[in-house]
C-alpha positions as CSV (number, residue, x, y, z in Angstrom):
1,X,-26.7,38.1,38.4
2,X,-24.3,35.9,40.3
3,X,-24.8,32.5,41.8
4,X,-23.5,31.2,45.1
5,X,-23.8,28.2,47.4
6,X,-24.5,28.2,51.1
7,X,-25.0,24.9,53.0
8,X,-27.9,24.6,55.4
9,X,-29.2,21.7,57.5
10,X,-32.7,20.6,56.2
11,X,-35.1,17.8,56.9
12,X,-35.2,15.2,54.1
13,X,-39.0,15.2,53.9
14,X,-38.9,18.9,53.0
15,X,-37.6,18.4,49.4
16,X,-39.4,20.8,47.1
17,X,-40.8,22.9,50.0
18,X,-41.0,26.6,49.5
19,X,-38.3,28.5,51.4
20,X,-37.6,32.2,52.0
21,X,-34.3,34.1,52.0
22,X,-34.1,36.6,54.8
23,X,-31.8,39.7,54.9
24,X,-32.0,42.7,57.2
25,X,-32.2,46.0,55.4
26,X,-28.9,47.3,56.9
27,X,-27.1,44.3,55.4
28,X,-28.1,45.0,51.8
29,X,-25.6,46.9,49.6
30,X,-25.7,48.5,46.2
31,X,-23.4,47.0,43.7
32,X,-22.7,46.9,39.9
33,X,-25.3,45.0,38.0
34,X,-22.8,42.3,37.1
35,X,-22.1,41.5,40.8
36,X,-25.8,41.7,41.9
37,X,-27.6,38.9,43.6
38,X,-30.8,40.7,42.5
39,X,-31.7,43.9,40.8
40,X,-34.7,46.1,40.6
41,X,-36.2,49.6,40.1
42,X,-36.2,52.1,43.0
43,X,-39.8,53.0,44.0
44,X,-39.2,55.1,47.1
45,X,-36.2,57.0,48.5
46,X,-36.1,58.3,52.0
47,X,-33.0,60.4,52.5
48,X,-32.5,60.7,56.3
49,X,-29.0,62.2,56.4
50,X,-27.1,59.5,58.1
51,X,-29.0,56.8,56.2
52,X,-30.8,56.5,53.0
53,X,-33.7,53.9,52.9
54,X,-34.7,52.7,49.5
55,X,-37.7,50.5,48.5
56,X,-36.9,48.5,45.4
57,X,-39.3,46.6,43.1
58,X,-37.5,43.3,42.4
59,X,-40.6,41.5,41.1
60,X,-41.8,40.1,44.5
61,X,-45.1,40.7,46.2
62,X,-43.5,43.4,48.4
63,X,-40.6,45.7,47.7
64,X,-37.1,44.9,49.0
65,X,-36.0,47.5,51.6
66,X,-32.4,48.5,51.9
67,X,-30.9,50.8,54.6
68,X,-27.8,52.4,53.2
69,X,-25.2,54.5,54.9
70,X,-25.0,58.2,54.0
71,X,-26.9,60.5,51.7
72,X,-26.7,58.8,48.4
73,X,-27.4,60.0,44.9
74,X,-30.3,57.6,44.2
75,X,-33.6,58.6,42.7
76,X,-37.0,57.1,42.2
77,X,-36.9,55.1,38.9
78,X,-33.2,54.2,39.1
79,X,-32.3,50.6,38.4
80,X,-30.0,49.2,41.1
81,X,-28.0,46.0,41.7
82,X,-28.2,44.6,45.2
83,X,-26.1,42.2,47.2
84,X,-25.2,41.1,50.7
85,X,-22.5,39.2,52.5
86,X,-23.5,35.5,52.7
87,X,-23.0,35.5,56.5
88,X,-26.0,37.8,56.7
89,X,-28.3,35.5,54.6
90,X,-30.8,33.3,56.4
91,X,-33.1,30.6,55.0
92,X,-36.6,29.9,56.5
93,X,-38.9,27.0,56.1
94,X,-42.6,27.5,55.2
95,X,-43.5,27.9,58.9
96,X,-40.9,30.6,59.4
97,X,-38.3,28.4,61.2
98,X,-34.7,29.3,60.4
99,X,-32.5,26.6,58.9
100,X,-29.1,26.1,60.7
101,X,-25.9,26.5,58.7
102,X,-23.7,23.4,58.2
């Protein structure tokens, strides 16, 4: 997996607080494992013609959902690498408030 840095404004008393990374399903892309932010195993594939929606078990409490353009050759059980453009990534505090970018 790859690493990256995005600067966000935070409050100093929140050091060590649990945060969440938010991405919309339509902003997630499939990529090579070496370029992946995260990877996982495809659990469900919904081929809808114009879009393919996949549910990927990445080891979290709930599957990651990706809405991909086109009718793709992806099957249940496939291992996929996932990534997204940093401009579409959002961080949230424990109360669901979004952090502003610096």
